[in-house]
VEXDREN-804750 format. One record per residue: z, y, x of N, C-alpha, C in turn; residue in one letter. Coordinates in pm, whole numbers, plus 50000, padded with zeros to 5 digits. Each point is the difference from the previous one (the first is absolute). Layout:
! residues N
ZYXZYXZYXa/...
***
This chain:
! residues 330
544943922314226498985005749958499665010050116m/500654995750117499045006350153499124994249974t/498735011150138499104991250031499455011950095d/498744996750096500005010550093498425003249983q/499725010349944498665008949954500025013850059r/498665005150045499775012050051500335013349935p/500545007550068500095014249940498835006249939e/500115008549890499135005949915499725014250016t/500005004050090499815017549988501215005150005g/500495012750043500985006349961500185010450084g/501095013649999499885009950064500194997950171r/498935009050008499674994750187499064993150009g/499304989649877498894993950088498885007149966s/498494996750073499275009449999498785000749901r/499124991649964499555002349878499045013249998g/499605000649853498815011049970500955014449953h/499865008950128500655013749934498665010049966t/500805003749870498885005449947500275020050048p/498955006849986499835012350037501275004949964e/500615011250090501125003449949500385014149905t/500735000749924499385004149869499034997649847g/499134991950078499604999449905500094987949908a/499455001049838500424985649933499874988250014p/501104991150016499184984250042498634992449926l/499075000750045499074991249956500034988949926r/500054997649928500114986149846499194995550022v/499714987549963499264992749923500574984449931a/499725000649856500264987549925499214986950035v/499974987050030499224992950004500314989049880i/498804996749879500434992349875500265014249879g/498834999149943500535010849879500084993549838a/500694987150018501054993049879501025004949947g/500494998149900500805002649952501135006650086h/500644994650119501035008850079499235007850071l/498304995550014499815014650099499645012149984g/499584997049881499885014349896501025007749967r/501254997550030501244998950008500335013150141h/499694987950080499935008050141499405008150020h/498835002949969498735015450006500885006649929a/500404998849851500585012649959501235006450038r/500484993150071501535001950074499645006650102i/499104998350098499825001550122499125013749984l/498955003349905499255010949985501085012049987s/501314996749938500715014849951501214999550118a/499764993550068501435000050093499785007550114l/501405008549998499975011950163499504994250083p/499345007650123499904992450114499344987550016g/499444995749921498644992849984498775002949933a/499544995150026498245001149946499124985749983r/499624995549926499814991949949498205002350029l/498924993650127499275003850035498784984049927v/500674991149928499114991050020500514983949920a/499174998049886500484983249923498924995550029v/500474985450016499114987050066500224991449915a/498684993949896500244988149937498994993649984d/499824985849971498504995450016499265004249906l/500545003249876499325003649873500095017850009i/498344999550021500085019050010500545008949918r/499804993949895500805009649876501455001349993a/500224992249994502005000250010500065012150151r/499644995150116500105008350104499555015149963a/499385002849911499665010349933500585007649914e/500474992949920500725002149891501505006750105a/500714993450078501135005550078500095008850067a/499155004250045499995008550112499035013649944a/499554999349884499295009349925501185013649992a/500874996049930500875010349996500105014950083n/500314986450132500715009550151498845002150114a/499154998349920498455006950070499784995650110g/501114985950027499264985050120498904990849990a/499794998150118498724990049988500074987449955r/498894994649922500484988049951498694989150082a/500734986750032499204994150117500204982349991v/499294992449977499894991449979500854990550144t/499925003050107499934995450097501175004750090d/501454994649969500885004650065499815002550184f/498814992850037500045004350133499385012550052r/499455004049926498815012450050501565012050012s/501014997649909501015013550016500934995650161i/499964987650064501074999450079500665010450062l/498905009350069499835010450124500685013949904d/499945002249885499795013949933501774997949899d/500454996550041502164996749920500665000950102v/501165001049947501355004850041500184986449974d/500314999249898500954989849870498774991949919a/500374988050001499714993349887500774993749863v/499794993649876500914995149941499024987849944t/500304986349963499364992150007500394994149873v/499454996949914500304991849895498694989249953a/499364995350049499164992449956500674983249975v/499214989949994501014989649929500474992150122p/501114996150018500664994350111499174992850120t/499594991449925499124991750149499105008350092v/499455010949918499495012050115500945010450106s/501455002449984500865007250041499454996950133h/500114990150061500105001950173498005002050030l/499554997049946498995005050047499105014149935e/500385006049939500195012249982500805012650061v/501494995750014500985007350073499815002750136a/500084985550097500144994850125498375015550072r/499275001749984499175006150073500635015349986p/500535002149920500525013349987501505004150097f/500784990149992501204996450086499144999550123l/499334996350067499274998750147499645013150044e/499545002649872499575019650053501285005549992r/501005000049972501675006150001499775004349887g/499624999149904499695005049851501514995349900v/500805008949954501144998849890499014985949936g/501024992449942499424995349906500994993049897v/500105005349896500814992149926499584992849862l/500184986950028499334987649910500884998249891v/499414992749909500624996249873501014986750003e/500355000549881500914982950040499384991249899k/500174987850049500245000050134499434998250112p/500345005950076499785002650170498394991950064m/500334987949948499204993350053499444987049902a/499354993450064499574980949931501084995750035a/500544998850121501144994050077500495005050091s/500834994650048501095001550075499065005250157v/499144992650057499755002550082498725010750022a/499215000449842499435015350034500785009849982e/501304997749940500475012150043500975005550093a/500164987650077499754999850170499205008950074d/498494996749979498725003350047500135016949957a/500325004549907500445016949947500575003850110l/501214994649975501185005450123499465004750140a/499214984250033500155001150139498575011250049q/499125004049885499525011750023500435016349967a/501054999649910500305011149963501185002250192a/500634991350059500755001950113499065001850094a/498884996550040499074997050101499225016449986a/499925004149901499675018349987501155005949949s/500674997649996501065007549918500265007749882g/498684992649925500155004649887501475001049934a/499715003849889501224997149841499234993749936v/501114988149949499584990249955501095000149867l/499555003949878500604998649858499814987849889a/500354997849927499954992449935500645005349870v/498784996849849500285007249843500924994049932g/501884997050067501024995949871500285009649962h/499285005049913500415011749908501265002649915t/500424987750020501295001949880501545005350094e/499554998750112500835002050123500445014250010r/498825010149923499945014450012500395001449832f/500444991349890500505004449927501475009049997n/499525005849930501335010449995501724993449988p/499084993549879501894987549954500044990650097a/499014994950053500674993550108500675003750146v/499485013450022500405007850091501455005749991q/499765001849863501875004349983500924991349993s/499984987950039500864986749933500334995950171i/499255005550122500014993150161501785002750030a/500375014149970501165000950061501094990149906p/500094997749871500774990549929500014988150073l/498964989450001500184989550038500114999150141v/501524997249996500034997850113500484979750066t/500794990649900500074989250001499654993949922t/498844996349957498894995849900500264982349993p/500624996349928500424986249937499154988949933r/499215009849880498964995049917499295008949998f/498194998249974499295009249976498954995449887v/499755000049898499154994649910498905009549981e/498644994549970499445009449962498714993849936v/499435011149870498774992749883498635007050023h/498865002650061499085004050024498774990549901r/500025007049914499394992849848498675008049969l/498574995549957499485009849961498874992949961g/499035006649915498624990449910499094994150124a/498724993049915499694993950112498815013950051f/499774997350121499025014750015498824993550051p/498925007750015498494999649994499845003450206d/500605000650060500154998250140501454997450039r/499424997350206501224992850046499824982749981s/498944996449939500054985749951499494991350124l/500315007550124499274994950100501094991250104d/501335007449938501414992250063501364997449891i/500594993350053501014993349891500735010849964d/501135000949928500545010549948501284999550052v/500404992050168501155005550062499115013550147v/498884997849940499525007650136499435015949896f/499884993549891499145013849875501745010049988d/500784993049953500725010849896501474994950118l/500794984250042501164999250042500165007250116m/498734999650058500375009150136500935010649986i/499695009649919500305013749978501814996850043h/500274989349915501425001550013500484990950064d/499474992750089500554993450139500075010550096l/499085009549966499965014050126501205008649971d/500245000849871501075008249975501204993950044v/500534984949970501184996550010500314996850189i/498434994250033500315004350118500485008450108l/499685012449969500605013049969501105002450069s/500744992949855501285005449940501224987750073i/499584985650015500874991750002500045000450165v/499075002650059499895000950135500704987650112r/499664985649920500614985150097499084996350001s/500384985750033498404991450069500274989649866d/498554996449975499904992949862500354981350048l/500624996549954500474986550057499584985949905t/499785004749879499484991449923499175004649875s/499054992349946498975003849897499674988549948v/500195000449814500014991449887498885004049969d/498874996049937499135009249894498954989749937a/499925001049877498764996549911499225010449923v/498544995250008498805009649941499254986849901g/499595011749925498614990649877499015009749968v/498774990650055498865008449933499655000849896a/500165010649924499735000149837498905002349932v/499645012850062498525002149921499155000250141l/499944999650096499465001050127499584990050083s/499544995650107500394991550114500904999050108d/500255015249941501385006450082501114995849949r/501465004050087500974996949920500625015049940v/499905001949878500425009349930501525000249950d/500544988850033501395002649967500894999050078i/501465002750087500124992850063501575009150035a/500774987250067501655008049998500504994250157n/500535006350064500634996650118501335003650025a/500304988950053501885003950045500135001050100r/500615009950092499905005450148501724998050039l/500594998350115501065001049991499844998150192r/500745014550000500215006350132501274996150061f/499755004750168501614992550059500855011449973e/499785007949936501295011949933500814993349886s/499154989349962500944992149862499215008349933g/499265008549975499135005149845499004989349962c/499554996649897499264998449945499205004349911v/498864999349993499115009449883498984990849921a/499895001049901499344993149872499415009549962n/498424997850046499095007349992498804991849897v/499645007349891498484996849884498705006450032t/499364998550037498675006849930499054994849917a/499235005449904499044992849888499225008550000s/498764996549987498945010149932499414994149842r/500604987849951500014995349903500785009149879i/500575007349999501335008749914499205004349870s/500295000049884500105009449881500295018450024r/501255001250085501025007449997499875005850198d/499535010550012500335004650145501265003050058r/500504995350063501615000350066499875000850105v/500925007850063500085006350146501124999150058r/500894995949987501944997050033500064997950152k/501105004450035500484996950122501425001650003l/501174989150023501125000049981501154992850120r/500845007349996500675000350165501355001149942f/500894985450039501314999650005500704996550116f/501385007750040500875000050050501275000449960q/501054995550125501455001649946499955015149965p/500324999249846500555012249911498825006649964d/499074999850015498595007649979498874994149962m/499455001449876498504997649943499085011950016y/499364996850065498885014449975498684989249929i/499275010149903498694995349949498825011249986s/498944994250055498895011950003498754993949959v/499655008249898498494999949925499055007650080d/499484989650073498675006050110499125011249884y/499454996049832498925006949948500665011449968a/501205001849961501085014349943500265006450089e/500324990750170500255008150070501615008449943q/500624987849936501355001949982500914992250071e/501415000250020501144994050052501335004449963v/500324989249958501584999049943500714991750110e/501225006950038501034991550042501005001449936a/501104983350047501035004149912500924991050130w/501425004950010501224999350123500774997049884r/500854987850107501604993649944500395013050050l/501085006249966501065009650021501554995350018v/500344998750086501744995850002500745008650069r/501064998949908500715015149954501504993250032k/500685005050062501724997550038500914993349832d/500304993049979500964998749851498824999749863g/498844996850027498925004649903498834982249971e/499484997649896499314993450010498595006250037r/499264987550117499065007450051499005003949900p/499095013050002499195008549939498614994450017a/498945001949911499034999650038499185012150000i/499895008850081499395013849994498374998550002e/498965010249973498435004850092499284999449863g/498805000149989499085000549926499095005150104g/498745007249876499195005850098499655007750095r/499095002250151500595008450097498095005049965l/500015014550044498995008750032498974998150084p/499094996849935498904997450102498685013149931v/499665001050142498825012049961498374993050016e/499404998149862499034994150024498644999750063r/499574998050122498765001849992499014989550010q/498645001950091499354985550004500034999450137e/500014985149985500654996550138499264998250103p/498204995249924498964997750070500165017550086l/499545008249941499795014450032501414998250118a/501034996850004500875001650083499544993750122l/499634984549953499334992550107499475007250107e/498705007449922498645006850086500375013850105m/501515001449911500115012650091500734992150120t/500864992049990500944995450072498934996950139d/498954990449963498974997950109498875010550062f/500305011149935499225010850064500625005350083v/501585000950010501245003550094499474992950104r/500604987349962500034990750127498794999250086a/498695006449975498714998350067500455014850064v/499975009949941500125011550049501125001050119r/501174995449976500925002350090500034988450110d/499694986249980499414991950062501624993250031r/500344993849810501345000649979499754984949927g/501244994049987500144986049933499725004449840r/499574988549929499615002349884501184995849936p/500195004849835501424994749940499654984250029l/498674993749956500414986850015498394997150079v/500554992150110499225000550137499314986549992s/499244996250122499214990049959501004984250028g/501005004650059500934991950035500524994349855e/500565012149917500484993049901498884999149828d/498775000750028499124993949928499754987050093g/499914997450132499924983150014501454990049944r/500915005350031501004993149929500184998349908r/499535008049893500034996849888498784990849933a/498744999850081499294991350006500384985550009l/500704998250123500484989850070501084991149875a/500975013849928500514985149887499454998149914v/498505007249930499684996349911499264986550033a/499074999350155499574988350039500714988149960e/501375005450052501264984549997500184995749861r/500125013149917499844994949790499134991050011i/498965004750016498124996749954500054983750093n/500864996750081499774986750080501394990549929e/500705004549959501224996149936499414995949859q/499645009549909499174997249873499004984650044m/499235002650099499114988450001500434983850077t/501345003750030500144988250055501724993749974t/500275006649900501294995449896501104998350102g/
***
């Protein structure tokens, strides 16, 4: 899964530099379901000042901006030169159109997942960030889930990964398949932990309640020998967010929604039968989206690398496209 792609801004890059000691001037582009939460968190985040919310529907922009005393605008271009950083929570098809002008000015951008409508568009965003030195982050929020972060030191030699991400039929995000809407969260997490090139993909998907794929299953095989079986559905009665890793002598289970982790280990003792030991591990519950926003503000201010960079977003998108192609061609 090696590829050639431009870097996306980092420590020592040029970028747009906010005034020393002043709060980071941040705007939210897109005040829908997720954008409203961006605005809520950024309006109270130390070191940041929400200066504007943009949405094509003025009433939505005004509602999201009101509590923070921010400007409400309907044209994001009107604030291009007034911000140090922006979060982009518009429909995927518009990510490139909205994010690129800010990146070209050196303004840090966090773009929601999936990073873009295609790998080619993701590369265009990365090129704009590389040219200006702007920070480019991607909103794969599950990477900030405290339960996911707590297992990173434990998963050392994964051999099998199983994921179920099931939810009820939504009233949004129907412009993209369930692979890009839901499964891509887990693809990013798996890629960040397995850290091996992908060698093969088998996938099946079915459009049930929309003209897009609503339920999908993918089997990913990695060069390391690890196999991941990933299921995503947006037509289920029950909401399930489960991730399981199996490796020699150890099993690790993550409940994304409850932020709970269980780990069980086979312990071998001289002269005794092997014993299974383990149980629930301590996890400090926090809001992943707030952690994501904090990381983004830090990266822009410090000219550092965000936890989920443009390269990471592009990698997850490339695998999602590969799964989608497999579903189409069989």
